[in-house]
C-alpha positions as CSV (number, residue, x, y, z in Angstrom):
1,M,10.4,-26.3,-13.9
2,A,12.5,-28.3,-11.0
3,A,12.9,-32.1,-11.9
4,D,10.4,-33.0,-8.3
5,A,7.8,-29.9,-9.5
6,P,4.4,-31.6,-10.5
7,A,3.8,-32.0,-14.0
8,I,1.7,-29.9,-15.9
9,P,-1.7,-31.1,-16.8
10,K,-2.6,-31.9,-20.3
11,F,-5.5,-30.0,-21.6
12,E,-6.9,-31.4,-25.0
13,A,-9.2,-28.2,-26.7
14,P,-9.2,-26.0,-29.6
15,F,-7.0,-22.7,-28.9
16,T,-9.8,-20.6,-28.3
17,Y,-10.0,-19.1,-24.7
18,G,-13.5,-20.6,-24.0
19,A,-12.7,-24.0,-24.6
20,Q,-9.5,-23.3,-22.8
21,I,-11.1,-22.2,-19.8
22,E,-13.6,-25.2,-20.2
23,A,-10.7,-27.7,-20.7
24,R,-9.1,-26.5,-16.9
25,A,-12.7,-26.1,-15.4
26,T,-13.3,-29.7,-15.8
27,H,-9.9,-31.4,-15.7
28,P,-10.0,-33.3,-12.7
29,D,-6.9,-31.9,-11.1
30,V,-7.4,-28.6,-12.0
31,A,-11.3,-27.4,-11.7
32,G,-11.1,-27.0,-7.9
33,R,-7.9,-25.7,-8.1
34,T,-7.2,-21.6,-7.3
35,F,-6.6,-19.5,-10.1
36,L,-7.1,-15.6,-9.0
37,K,-6.9,-14.4,-5.6
38,H,-7.3,-10.6,-4.8
39,D,-7.2,-9.7,-0.9
40,E,-9.9,-11.7,0.7
41,R,-11.7,-12.7,-2.3
42,S,-10.7,-16.0,-4.5
43,W,-11.9,-17.7,-7.6
44,T,-11.1,-21.6,-8.3
45,Y,-11.1,-22.3,-12.3
46,R,-14.3,-23.9,-12.1
47,Q,-15.6,-20.6,-10.5
48,Y,-13.5,-18.7,-13.0
49,R,-15.7,-20.3,-15.9
50,D,-18.8,-20.0,-14.3
51,E,-18.3,-16.2,-13.5
52,S,-17.1,-15.9,-17.0
53,V,-20.0,-17.6,-19.0
54,R,-22.6,-16.2,-16.7
55,L,-21.4,-12.7,-17.6
56,S,-20.8,-13.8,-21.5
57,H,-24.7,-14.9,-21.8
58,F,-25.2,-11.2,-19.9
59,L,-23.4,-9.5,-22.4
60,L,-24.5,-11.4,-25.6
61,S,-28.2,-10.3,-24.4
62,R,-27.3,-6.8,-24.1
63,L,-25.6,-7.0,-27.4
64,L,-27.4,-8.7,-30.0
65,P,-27.8,-8.3,-32.9
66,I,-24.4,-8.2,-33.8
67,D,-23.8,-7.1,-37.2
68,D,-21.3,-4.4,-38.8
69,Q,-23.2,-1.5,-37.9
70,R,-23.5,-2.9,-34.1
71,P,-20.1,-4.8,-33.5
72,G,-20.0,-6.6,-30.1
73,H,-17.6,-4.8,-29.0
74,V,-17.2,-4.1,-25.0
75,A,-15.1,-1.7,-23.5
76,M,-13.8,-1.8,-19.7
77,L,-12.2,0.9,-17.8
78,M,-11.3,-0.8,-14.5
79,E,-8.2,-1.6,-11.9
80,N,-7.3,-5.2,-11.5
81,H,-10.0,-7.2,-9.8
82,L,-11.2,-10.4,-10.6
83,E,-14.3,-9.1,-12.5
84,L,-11.7,-7.7,-14.8
85,L,-10.3,-11.2,-16.1
86,A,-14.2,-12.4,-15.9
87,L,-14.9,-9.9,-18.6
88,V,-11.8,-11.4,-20.6
89,G,-13.3,-15.0,-20.3
90,A,-16.6,-13.7,-21.1
91,C,-15.5,-12.2,-24.4
92,G,-13.8,-15.3,-24.9
93,Y,-16.7,-17.3,-24.6
94,G,-19.1,-15.1,-26.7
95,G,-16.8,-14.3,-29.7
96,L,-17.0,-10.4,-28.4
97,T,-14.2,-8.1,-28.3
98,L,-12.9,-6.4,-25.3
99,F,-11.3,-3.1,-25.4
100,G,-9.2,-2.6,-22.6
101,V,-9.3,1.2,-22.0
102,N,-6.4,2.6,-19.8
103,T,-7.6,4.2,-16.5
104,G,-5.5,7.0,-16.8
105,L,-7.1,8.9,-19.6
106,R,-9.7,11.5,-19.2
107,G,-11.9,14.0,-21.1
108,E,-11.5,13.9,-25.3
109,V,-8.6,11.6,-25.2
110,L,-11.1,9.1,-22.9
111,A,-14.1,9.9,-25.0
112,G,-12.2,9.6,-28.5
113,V,-11.0,6.4,-27.4
114,L,-14.3,5.0,-26.6
115,N,-16.1,6.2,-29.6
116,Q,-13.2,4.9,-31.9
117,S,-13.8,1.6,-30.2
118,K,-17.6,1.8,-31.2
119,A,-18.1,-0.4,-28.1
120,R,-21.6,-0.2,-27.3
121,L,-21.4,-1.5,-23.8
122,L,-18.7,-0.2,-21.1
123,V,-17.8,-1.9,-17.8
124,V,-16.3,0.6,-15.2
125,D,-15.0,0.4,-11.9
126,E,-16.6,2.4,-9.1
127,R,-13.4,4.7,-8.7
128,L,-13.3,5.7,-12.2
129,L,-16.9,6.0,-12.4
130,P,-16.6,10.0,-12.5
131,Q,-14.0,10.1,-15.6
132,V,-16.9,8.8,-17.5
133,Q,-19.3,10.9,-16.1
134,A,-17.9,13.5,-16.9
135,I,-17.8,12.9,-20.5
136,H,-20.7,10.8,-21.2
137,G,-22.5,13.5,-23.4
138,Q,-19.7,13.1,-25.7
139,L,-20.3,9.2,-26.4
140,E,-21.5,8.3,-29.7
141,H,-22.3,4.6,-29.0
142,I,-22.8,3.8,-25.2
143,G,-26.1,5.1,-24.0
144,P,-27.6,5.7,-20.7
145,D,-28.1,1.9,-20.3
146,G,-24.4,0.9,-21.5
147,I,-22.9,1.3,-18.8
148,W,-22.6,-0.9,-15.6
149,V,-20.6,-0.6,-12.4
150,V,-18.6,-2.9,-10.7
151,P,-18.5,-1.5,-6.9
152,T,-15.1,-1.5,-5.6
153,E,-15.3,1.2,-3.2
154,G,-18.1,0.6,-1.1
155,G,-20.0,3.8,-1.9
156,S,-23.0,4.8,-3.9
157,F,-23.2,5.7,-7.4
158,D,-25.8,6.7,-10.0
159,A,-25.8,3.7,-12.3
160,P,-26.5,0.3,-12.6
161,A,-24.2,-2.3,-11.0
162,L,-22.9,-5.0,-12.7
163,G,-23.3,-8.2,-10.1
164,P,-27.0,-7.7,-8.9
165,A,-28.1,-7.2,-13.3
166,V,-26.3,-10.2,-14.2
167,D,-28.0,-12.1,-11.2
168,A,-31.5,-11.0,-12.4
169,A,-30.6,-11.5,-16.0
170,V,-29.1,-14.8,-16.2
171,G,-29.3,-16.3,-12.5
172,T,-26.6,-17.0,-9.4
173,D,-25.7,-20.3,-10.6
174,G,-23.0,-20.7,-13.5
175,S,-22.5,-24.2,-13.1
176,A,-26.2,-24.7,-14.5
177,L,-25.5,-22.8,-17.6
178,A,-24.0,-24.0,-20.8
179,P,-21.5,-21.8,-22.4
180,P,-23.0,-19.4,-25.4
181,D,-23.6,-21.2,-28.9
182,V,-21.5,-18.7,-30.7
183,A,-18.6,-19.8,-33.3
184,V,-15.3,-18.8,-32.1
185,T,-12.0,-19.5,-33.6
186,P,-8.3,-19.0,-32.6
187,E,-8.4,-16.2,-35.4
188,S,-11.2,-14.1,-33.5
189,N,-10.2,-10.8,-32.4
190,L,-10.3,-11.2,-28.9
191,M,-8.9,-8.2,-27.3
192,V,-7.8,-4.8,-28.5
193,I,-5.0,-3.4,-26.1
194,Y,-3.8,0.1,-26.4
195,T,-0.3,2.0,-26.8
196,S,0.4,4.9,-24.6
197,G,-0.3,7.4,-27.1
198,T,2.3,9.9,-26.8
199,T,0.6,11.7,-29.9
200,G,-3.0,11.9,-30.5
201,L,-5.5,9.0,-30.0
202,P,-3.6,5.7,-28.2
203,K,-3.6,3.0,-31.6
204,G,-5.3,0.0,-30.6
205,I,-3.6,-3.3,-31.1
206,N,-5.5,-6.0,-32.0
207,N,-5.0,-9.7,-30.3
208,N,-6.7,-12.6,-31.4
209,H,-7.0,-16.1,-29.3
210,F,-4.3,-17.8,-30.6
211,K,-2.3,-14.5,-30.1
212,L,-2.9,-14.3,-26.1
213,L,-2.9,-18.1,-25.6
214,A,0.3,-18.7,-27.7
215,I,2.4,-16.2,-25.4
216,G,1.3,-17.6,-22.4
217,M,2.6,-20.7,-23.4
218,A,5.9,-19.6,-24.6
219,V,6.7,-17.5,-21.5
220,S,5.6,-20.2,-19.1
221,G,7.7,-22.7,-21.1
222,N,11.0,-20.0,-21.2
223,L,10.1,-19.6,-17.0
224,G,10.0,-23.1,-16.4
225,L,6.7,-22.6,-14.9
226,G,4.6,-25.7,-13.3
227,P,0.8,-25.8,-11.9
228,D,2.1,-24.5,-8.5
229,A,3.4,-21.3,-10.0
230,V,1.8,-18.1,-8.5
231,G,2.0,-14.8,-10.3
232,Y,1.5,-11.6,-9.1
233,A,-0.3,-8.5,-10.9
234,C,0.1,-5.5,-9.9
235,M,0.9,-3.6,-13.1
236,P,-2.6,-2.8,-15.0
237,L,-4.3,-5.8,-16.8
238,F,-5.6,-3.5,-19.4
239,H,-1.9,-3.5,-20.9
240,S,-0.1,-6.4,-22.6
241,N,2.5,-6.8,-19.7
242,A,0.3,-7.9,-17.1
243,L,-1.7,-10.1,-19.5
244,F,1.0,-11.5,-21.5
245,L,3.8,-12.1,-18.5
246,G,1.9,-12.5,-15.8
247,V,-2.2,-14.2,-16.5
248,Q,-1.3,-15.8,-19.4
249,P,1.7,-18.1,-18.0
250,A,-0.3,-19.1,-15.1
251,F,-3.4,-20.1,-16.9
252,H,-1.2,-22.2,-19.3
253,V,0.1,-24.5,-16.5
254,G,-2.8,-24.3,-14.4
255,G,-1.2,-22.2,-11.7
256,A,-2.6,-19.2,-9.8
257,M,-2.3,-15.3,-10.2
258,S,-2.6,-12.8,-7.5
259,L,-4.2,-9.5,-8.2
260,R,-3.3,-6.2,-6.5
261,E,-5.6,-3.5,-7.9
262,R,-3.2,-1.4,-8.6
263,F,0.8,-0.9,-8.1
264,S,2.2,0.0,-4.9
265,A,5.7,-0.1,-4.1
266,S,5.1,-0.6,-0.1
267,R,2.5,-3.3,-0.8
268,F,5.3,-5.5,-2.7
269,V,7.0,-7.5,-0.3
270,P,3.6,-8.0,1.9
271,D,1.6,-9.4,-1.0
272,V,4.5,-11.6,-2.0
273,L,4.6,-13.2,1.5
274,Q,0.9,-13.7,1.6
275,Y,0.2,-15.1,-1.6
276,G,3.2,-17.4,-2.0
277,V,4.1,-15.4,-4.9
278,T,6.7,-17.2,-7.4
279,Y,7.2,-15.1,-10.4
280,W,6.5,-11.2,-11.0
281,N,5.6,-9.4,-14.2
282,Y,7.3,-5.9,-14.3
283,V,8.1,-3.2,-16.3
284,G,10.5,-0.1,-16.2
285,E,10.5,2.0,-13.2
286,P,8.6,0.1,-10.5
287,V,11.4,-2.7,-10.0
288,H,13.5,0.9,-9.0
289,Y,10.8,1.8,-7.0
290,V,10.1,-1.6,-4.9
291,L,14.0,-1.3,-4.0
292,G,13.3,2.1,-2.8
293,A,10.4,0.9,-0.6
294,I,12.4,-2.2,1.0
295,E,15.6,0.4,1.6
296,K,13.3,2.4,3.6
297,A,11.7,0.1,5.4
298,H,14.8,-1.4,6.9
299,G,17.0,1.8,7.1
300,G,19.1,0.6,4.1
301,D,20.5,-2.3,6.1
302,E,21.4,-5.1,3.5
303,E,21.9,-7.7,6.5
304,R,18.4,-6.6,7.4
305,I,17.2,-6.8,4.3
306,L,18.8,-10.3,3.1
307,A,17.6,-11.8,6.5
308,E,13.9,-10.5,6.4
309,V,13.1,-10.4,2.9
310,A,15.3,-12.7,0.7
311,N,15.4,-15.3,3.5
312,H,12.1,-14.8,4.7
313,P,10.7,-18.4,5.4
314,D,7.5,-17.2,3.3
315,N,9.2,-15.7,0.2
316,H,8.6,-18.2,-2.4
317,L,9.6,-15.6,-5.2
318,R,12.0,-16.9,-7.6
319,W,11.6,-15.2,-11.1
320,A,11.0,-11.7,-12.3
321,V,9.8,-11.3,-16.1
322,G,9.9,-7.9,-17.9
323,N,11.8,-5.0,-19.5
324,G,12.9,-1.6,-18.7
325,A,15.0,-1.8,-15.6
326,S,18.5,-1.2,-15.6
327,P,21.4,-3.5,-14.5
328,P,22.0,-2.2,-11.6
329,D,18.6,-2.5,-10.2
330,I,18.8,-6.0,-11.7
331,D,21.6,-7.0,-9.7
332,K,20.2,-5.6,-6.6
333,F,16.7,-6.9,-7.1
334,I,18.0,-10.8,-7.5
335,R,20.2,-10.4,-4.5
336,W,17.6,-8.8,-1.8
337,L,14.4,-10.4,-3.3
338,G,16.6,-14.1,-3.3
339,L,15.7,-14.4,-6.9
340,E,17.2,-17.6,-9.0
341,D,17.1,-15.1,-12.0
342,M,15.7,-12.0,-13.3
343,F,14.5,-12.1,-17.1
344,E,14.7,-9.0,-19.2
345,L,13.0,-9.4,-22.6
346,Y,12.3,-7.2,-25.6
347,G,8.9,-7.1,-27.0
348,S,5.8,-5.1,-27.3
349,T,2.1,-5.6,-27.7
350,E,2.4,-5.6,-31.2
351,A,4.4,-9.2,-30.4
352,A,6.3,-9.0,-34.2
353,I,9.5,-9.2,-32.4
354,S,10.6,-10.6,-29.3
355,T,13.6,-12.0,-27.2
356,F,13.8,-13.8,-24.0
357,R,17.2,-13.2,-22.0
358,K,18.0,-16.3,-20.2
359,L,20.8,-17.2,-17.5
360,G,24.1,-16.7,-18.4
361,D,23.2,-14.3,-21.5
362,P,25.4,-11.4,-21.8
363,R,24.6,-8.5,-19.0
364,G,22.6,-6.1,-20.3
365,S,21.2,-7.9,-23.5
366,V,17.8,-8.8,-23.8
367,G,18.4,-12.1,-25.1
368,E,19.0,-14.2,-27.9
369,I,17.6,-13.3,-31.2
370,T,16.1,-16.7,-32.5
371,D,14.2,-15.3,-35.3
372,D,16.6,-15.5,-38.6
373,A,14.4,-12.3,-39.9
374,V,15.4,-9.9,-37.0
375,R,17.7,-7.3,-38.5
376,I,19.1,-4.2,-37.2
377,L,18.8,-1.4,-39.8
378,N,20.4,2.1,-40.0
379,E,18.5,4.9,-41.8
380,R,19.0,4.0,-45.3
381,G,17.7,0.8,-44.7
382,Q,20.8,-1.3,-44.7
383,E,21.9,-3.6,-42.3
384,C,23.9,-2.7,-39.5
385,A,27.4,-4.5,-38.3
386,P,27.5,-6.6,-35.0
387,A,28.9,-4.6,-32.5
388,E,32.6,-4.6,-31.3
389,L,33.6,-4.5,-28.1
390,D,36.9,-3.4,-26.4
391,A,38.6,-5.0,-23.2
392,D,35.8,-2.8,-20.8
393,G,33.3,-3.9,-23.0
394,K,32.2,-0.8,-24.7
395,I,31.4,-0.2,-28.1
396,T,34.1,0.5,-30.7
397,N,31.7,0.8,-33.5
398,Y,28.6,2.6,-32.4
399,A,27.7,4.5,-35.6
400,E,27.7,1.3,-37.2
401,A,26.3,-1.3,-35.2
402,V,23.1,1.0,-33.4
403,G,20.4,1.3,-35.4
404,E,16.5,0.3,-35.6
405,I,15.4,-2.9,-34.6
406,C,13.5,-4.5,-37.6
407,R,12.0,-7.7,-39.2
408,V,12.3,-8.1,-42.5
409,A,9.5,-10.8,-43.7
410,A,6.8,-11.1,-46.0
411,D,4.7,-11.8,-42.7
412,T,4.2,-9.6,-39.2
413,S,4.4,-12.6,-36.8
414,L,2.1,-12.1,-34.1
415,F,1.2,-8.7,-35.0
416,Q,-2.2,-8.5,-36.5
417,G,-2.6,-4.9,-37.1
418,Y,-4.1,-1.9,-35.5
419,F,-7.5,-1.6,-35.1
420,E,-9.2,0.6,-38.0
421,N,-6.0,2.5,-38.3
422,E,-4.7,1.7,-41.9
423,D,-2.1,4.6,-41.6
424,A,-0.6,3.2,-38.5
425,N,-0.5,-0.1,-40.2
426,E,1.3,1.1,-43.3
427,S,3.6,3.3,-41.4
428,K,4.3,0.3,-39.2
429,Y,4.9,-2.6,-42.0
430,R,6.0,-1.4,-45.4
431,E,8.0,-2.8,-48.0
432,G,8.5,-5.9,-46.5
433,V,9.8,-4.4,-43.1
434,Y,8.3,-4.2,-39.8
435,H,9.5,-1.2,-37.8
436,S,9.8,-1.2,-34.3
437,G,10.5,2.1,-33.6
438,D,13.3,1.2,-31.2
439,L,17.0,1.4,-31.2
440,G,19.2,-1.6,-30.8
441,H,22.7,-3.5,-31.3
442,I,23.8,-7.2,-31.8
443,L,26.5,-9.0,-30.5
444,H,27.7,-12.5,-31.8
445,R,29.1,-14.7,-29.1
446,D,29.6,-18.2,-29.3
447,G,27.7,-18.5,-32.8
448,K,24.3,-16.5,-31.2
449,R,23.4,-13.2,-31.8
450,Y,22.1,-11.5,-28.8
451,L,19.9,-7.9,-28.8
452,F,20.9,-5.1,-26.8
453,F,18.0,-2.2,-26.5
454,D,19.3,1.2,-26.6
455,G,16.1,3.2,-26.9
456,R,13.7,4.8,-29.0
457,T,14.3,6.1,-32.7
458,D,13.1,9.6,-31.8
459,D,15.5,9.5,-29.0
460,W,18.5,10.3,-31.0
461,I,21.2,12.6,-30.0
462,R,23.2,14.1,-32.9
463,K,26.8,14.7,-31.9
464,D,29.9,15.3,-33.9
465,G,28.2,14.1,-37.1
466,E,27.1,10.9,-35.4
467,N,23.9,9.8,-33.6
468,F,23.6,7.8,-30.6
469,S,20.7,7.1,-28.4
470,A,19.9,9.0,-25.1
471,E,19.1,5.8,-23.4
472,S,22.9,5.0,-23.4
473,V,24.0,8.1,-21.5
474,R,21.1,7.4,-19.1
475,R,22.5,3.6,-18.9
476,C,26.1,5.1,-18.3
477,V,25.1,7.8,-15.4
478,L,23.0,4.7,-13.8
479,E,25.8,2.5,-13.6
480,H,27.1,4.8,-10.7
481,P,26.4,3.0,-7.4
482,Q,25.2,6.6,-6.0
483,V,22.9,7.8,-8.9
484,D,19.2,7.4,-8.0
485,Q,17.4,8.6,-11.1
486,A,18.7,9.6,-14.4
487,V,17.6,11.3,-17.8
488,A,19.7,12.3,-20.8
489,F,18.7,14.4,-23.8
490,G,20.2,16.7,-26.2
491,V,20.0,20.5,-26.3
492,P,20.7,22.7,-29.8
493,A,24.4,23.9,-30.1
494,E,25.4,27.4,-31.0
495,V,27.7,26.1,-33.6
496,A,26.8,22.4,-34.7
497,D,24.7,19.5,-33.6
498,E,23.7,19.2,-29.9
499,Q,24.9,19.4,-26.7
500,V,24.7,15.7,-24.5
501,M,22.9,16.8,-21.2
502,A,21.9,14.6,-18.2
503,A,20.1,15.1,-15.4
504,L,20.2,13.0,-12.0
505,Q,18.8,12.5,-8.8
506,P,21.9,11.5,-6.6
507,H,21.5,9.3,-3.2
508,P,21.6,11.9,-0.5
509,G,25.2,13.0,0.4
510,V,26.8,12.5,-3.0
511,A,29.3,15.3,-4.2
512,L,28.5,16.6,-7.7
513,D,32.3,16.7,-8.3
514,A,32.9,13.5,-8.1
515,L,29.9,12.4,-10.0
516,G,31.4,14.6,-12.7
517,L,35.0,13.3,-12.4
518,W,33.8,9.9,-13.1
519,M,31.6,10.5,-15.8
520,I,34.9,12.4,-17.4
521,N,36.7,8.7,-16.7
522,R,34.0,6.9,-17.9
523,Q,33.7,9.2,-21.4
524,S,37.5,8.4,-21.6
């Protein structure tokens, strides 16, 4: 935070979501400050409190009594709208658990996730209602009166609308309502967030009140955010990236959060300018898509891009934080958007291992490892050697240095287990070791350990008796300035091991022979 930036307000309250909302809604300098913005709609912190309290009373009235057979579980299938964050607040006040279901799920997988959650109420975005109607007969815990729709499309639908139902049940004036009289602790499970689920049903990860609030505190501190911060959530709010890196940091410092219902590369720059966005959370390819949209809009003319985007008087964007962007895209994004820095980090929804790259850290790293328990282990469970680099920055001891990113400790840090999935818990943490499933290596520099992400453990390619990651090959190809997209993989070979293959999409006008020669030079 700059020296002349406004001071972060002090909020003296228990570390539970409802208590923290109350602290902001009653703070003389924060209560009337805008917290959430989406198109023409906005809520102050006081309005967010009132909407969360109203909704909490409504949900409790529909769920009581709550016991082991009738859990206080609420599911949502929603894009980014103010009501989604009101659900988070409502469950925080009411001691309920919110299940954030991926909006891309369909059919049996969607039904399976909802059934496994044991949610008895489902709040669904009007645009996504057909997905629920298609599997309604397969739902085991959600009856016909347990589905409530948030109107987002302006159409008609054959289901009760959430807003009018809340108005009728608890009234329209949330300021007249006291918070529900429910015992909530920092350890209460606030939200279950799902993994991508590449095989079988997605795994739900437990996230208690303390975890969400603590991550907001840590990320806002690393970014140096103050109460003038304005985040931008276009990544889905049912996932940890937007909540952990977007909403929670803004909430912690009493800042603001602007929403886009779903990611749009063409809307990115207009939204940044309209809302006065100061930081953005990202994950993977959207960085590349935004750059592509900017290039298309300005005919690839970098002088125009710098004048009309980076130096636009309404451009206040200074930081981006996330993971999965390639180093060339990071360099270009910083230049084209006029950023002070772009913080590539390592982490997951489990949050057992986290790093945060800062200005001056080695290029390509995901930050310094500050937890002594984090180790790189090989397939035999032995600690890998630190990476050794040649004059060109290439690893000379790849086979000895690259292994699985693990945490060797008697605890699992912020990871609180998977929701009702003991097999997954035992696979993730066994014999005192937390297994991330990710590949990486460590570089020692100036007495510090820096982490580099090298792909997933199931992305190994076997060549000449050694393992190496497909991600390292992909990144090598992407270093070429004229390559737009790339993917690497191993294919069976007739003699032994695998052949290394890469598929790429070059920019128009690139000669493949030239690319091939460049790759040979890189390998040598």
